[in-house]
N, C-alpha and C positions, 0 to 999 in steps of 0.2 A: 512680558509683553513686547512683541516685535512690531516695528513700524514697517508698513508695506508701502512701496511707491510704485505707481503704475502710470504708464503713458497710454493715453487712449484718445479717441477721435469723436468729435461732436459735429454733426452736419446740420447746417441751417441754410435757408434761402439767403441770397445775397443781400447785404445791407451796406450802405455807405453813410457814415464810417462803419467798419466791421464791429461786431460785438466785442466788448472787453470782458464779458463773462457769459457762460453758457445760458441758453434760454431754458427756462423751467417748462417741462412738459406737464400739463395739468389735465386731469380728467381720469375718470375710472376706466376708460377704454384703453389706456396705456397698460402695457403688460404688467407692470408692478405699481400702477398708480402714479401719483404726482412724484416728480423727481427730475434730476438732471441726468440725461441718458448719454452714454458714451459707448462707442464701438471699440472692441479690443483690436480689431484689424482695420487698417486703413482701407483695404479693398471693400469691406462691408460698409464703411462710411461712404465710400464713393457710390456703391450700389444704392444706398439709401437716398443719396442726393439725386441720382439719375431716376430712380423709380418713385420717390415720394416727395421730392422738393421741386420737381420740374413740371408741375401741373399747370393748368390754365390760369390759376391765380398768381403765378410767378411772372410778374410783368417784366422783370429784368432778364429773365431767361438764363439766370446764373445761380449758383449756390457756392457756399464756402464750407470747407472742412477745416475745423480748428483742431489743434493738438492741445490736449490738456494733460497736466500732471496732477495726479491724485495721490495724497499722502494721508494714511490713516493707520490706526492701531488695529492689529489683527483681532482684538476682542470686540471691535465695532464693525465687524465684517462677516457676512455670510457668503461663503464660496460654494455655490451649488455645482460648479463645473469641475473643480479639481480636488475638493475635500469631501470624502465619502460620508463622514458624519454629518456635515452641513447639508449635503444633498439628501441624505435619509431623513433628517429632521424637517427640511423644507418640503419634501414630497409628502411626509406624514401629516404635516400641518394642513397642506392643501387638501389631501384626501379625507382627513377628519372633517374638515369644513364641508366638503362636497357630500360626504355620506350623511351628515346631519341635515343638509339641505334636502337631499333626496328623501330622507325619512320624514322630515317635517313638512316639506312642500310638494313632495311627489314628483320632483323633476331635478335634473342636473342644474347646478348654478351656472350663471354666465360669468364671464370675466369681470363685468361691471359689478355684479353682486359680490364676487370674491373681493374685489378691491374696496368696495364699501365696507365689508366686514373687517378687512385688515385695518382700515382707517378708524372705524367706529370703536374697535376694541384694542387699538394701539398694539397690534401683534408684534410689529418690528420696531417699537418705539425707540429702543436704544441702538438700533442698527443704522450705521452711517452709509454703508456701501453694501450692495448685493451684486455679486457676479453670477450671471445666469446665462443660459444658452438655449437656442432652438436650432433647428436644422435649416440649411438653405432651402429655399422653395423652388429652385430650378438649378440648372447645370452651369450657370454663369461662372461660378467660382470654383468649379471642380475640374480636375484634369482627367477624370474617368467618368464618362457619362453614366448617369443613373446611380452612381455610388456616392452617397451623401456622407462622406467621411469627415468633412470639415465642419467644425462647430462654428455657429454664428453666435459669438459671445458679445454680451453687453454688460455694462455696469450701470446700475441705477444708484445715483448718489442722492441721499436724503439730507445730508448736512453740507451746505455750501462751503463751509470752512475747510473741507478736505481738498477742495480744488485750489491748488497753490499756484498754478501757472495755466494760462489760457491764451494761445496765440494762433494767428492765421497760419494754416499749413499750406493750403492751395485754394484757388478759386477756379471753378469749372463752368463752362457754358453748357446749357441744356441742349441736348441733341434733338 
């Protein structure tokens, strides 16, 4: 069993004093349900702050990017980004669920329905961290327009004990 240590970024609206632990994202509309979400790259943490934390309800017109250190055993980790076997198992689980829904309900499931299923049946009960990715939705982080070569990687932490360090990295003003 190998221990994995990762530095990643957590973006939240400005608070005074700053948070001393990441904020739990709750709700079935989150990509992988309830969890502590971190960005692999600082640049995507900043993009998240600019695009998702600077809305009308942000009275301070600021947000904070925190740097977290995650430490966990590789057996408690699903790596859908860099591990082919984990990726294949992850996609097979999702597609098996989706096909069953289509057969039984006659429609494709929503993200909310998927996350409810994952929670109801404790699909990832022993998993403390999942690394997953999607693609950038625009050219902001790309050096070649229209070529989406850069992975937008996140970590979903299910076990707070793997977060061993959490400090303010930067504070930004909303533009």
